[in-house]
N, C-alpha and C positions, 0 to 999 in steps of 0.2 A: 814579732814584727821587726824586720832587719832595717837597718838605716845605712845610707852611703855616706862616707867621711869625705869630707872637704877638708883639708890641711892649710892651716894658716900659720904665719910666724908669730912671734912675741910681739908685745907692745901694738896692737891692732887698735888703732884710736876712733873715736867716735866719727871724725871727719871722713876717715875711710869707709865706716859704715854708712854715714848719712852726710853726704859730701855738702859744704857750704853751699856751692853754686846751685845746688838744687832744693834747697830749703825753700824758697818760696813757692814751691809747688805742693800738692797733696802727697800724702804717704805712696800713693800708687807710682808717682812719678819717681820720687825719691829712691823708692825700692829700684826702679829700672838703673839707679846709678850706685848700686851698693856694692862695695867693694871694687869699683872699676880701676882705682889706683892699685891695688894689689893683685887682683885676679880679673882680668878683664872680661872673662866669660861667664864669672860667677853668676850675676842676677839673669842672664839668659838661660843658663844651663842648670842651675840648682832647682829641685825638684821637692815638693812637699814630701816631708819625712826625712829628708836628708839632716845630716848633724854636721856643725863644724867643730873640728878638733883644732885648738890653738895652743901657742905658747903662753907663757906668763902675761899677765897684766892686760887681759882683753878688756876692751872698751875704755881705755884711759882717754884723757882729754876732756871735753865739755859735758855738761850735764844734760845736753839733748835728748829726749826720750825718743826721738825718731831713730836714733843709732839701735834701739832694741825693736822699735816697731817695724823696722823695715824686714828683720828677720821674721819676725811674726807674719807680715804682709806675704813673705816669699814662701812660708810654709815650712821654716826651719823648724826640726822638732826639739832641738837642744844645741846649745853650746857645751864642750867639754874642754875644760882649761885649768892649768893648775892655780891660777887667780886671777880675779878681776878687780876693775876699778869699783870702789864702794858705790858711787853714784850708779854706774851702769848695772850693777848687781841688782839694786833696788828698782830701778826703772824696768829691768828684764822682768822680774817676777810681778810687778805691778802691770805690767802689759800682756802677762800670761806666759813668757818665754822661759823655758826650764834651762837652769845654768847648773851644770855638774862639776863641781871642785874636785879634780881628779889629779895627783901628784905625778902620775905616770901617763897622764894625757898624750904627750908627744911621741910615746911608743906606737900610737896607732898610725896607720899608713892612709894616703890620700886613695881613695876609692874602695877602702876596705869595707866590708860589710860587718856592721855591729848589732847589738840589741842592748837595750837599756832596761836595767832593773830599778825602777825609782823607789822600791821598797828597801832595797838593801842599803844604800843604793851601789850600783856597779855598772861597769860597761864589760860585756861580755863579746868578744871577738870571734870571728868565724872560726879560728883555729883552737878555740877552748880557752885563750886567756880570759882571765877575770881581773880587772882594774877597779879596784876599790875607791870609791869617792866617799867625799866628806857628807854626811848626814845633811839633809834637807829638812829643815822645820817644818812640821805639819802644816802651820798656818801658810807658810810660802807655797807648799805643795796642793793646798786648798785653792790658793789663787790660780795657779797654773792650770788645775783642773778645771776651774771656773771660766777659764779665759781671761783672766787678770782683775785687778782689784775693782774696777767699775762693774764688769759683770757679777763678780762676786757679790757686790754690795746691791745690785739691783734684785739678783735672787733672793737675797736675805730679807730685803724690805718690800718686795713685791705685794705681799699679803697684809702689809700693815697699814692701817688708814693713815691718809696724809693729815697731819697735825697741823700742818700750815693752813688747811682749809677749814678746821673747824674753830 
């Protein structure tokens, strides 16, 4: 499967992803404002399966989990960047959003088609280049595959009796 690249600069903050003025609404409305200060067309034109390629420090700013949730809501398959805010990193995986840490991320171009190899992990460009990414711990990949931490926990405990009712 290939994914279309959306290029973003360094230091994309959580307010650009989930603007403060929209925070009184649900995630469906917040998502309509995602990145409007940086790429006005993003929320309107992004398609499920697209990927974001950004410069360093993606997700800096507040701890608002909606900044990761909007990308899940919009169907973004992954974010590829050289580095992330620690809070954003954890929020993203908790919500099922794949983050790939790739030193050479910025060599990818706007609109380029790439494929993701999450087992290696690596990003493969249409021209055959392979960009190595840092390994993603197995427990985080399990969260992504499950659709986030809550979905993973629901699956894990769905067949166990409710101890609170006994």
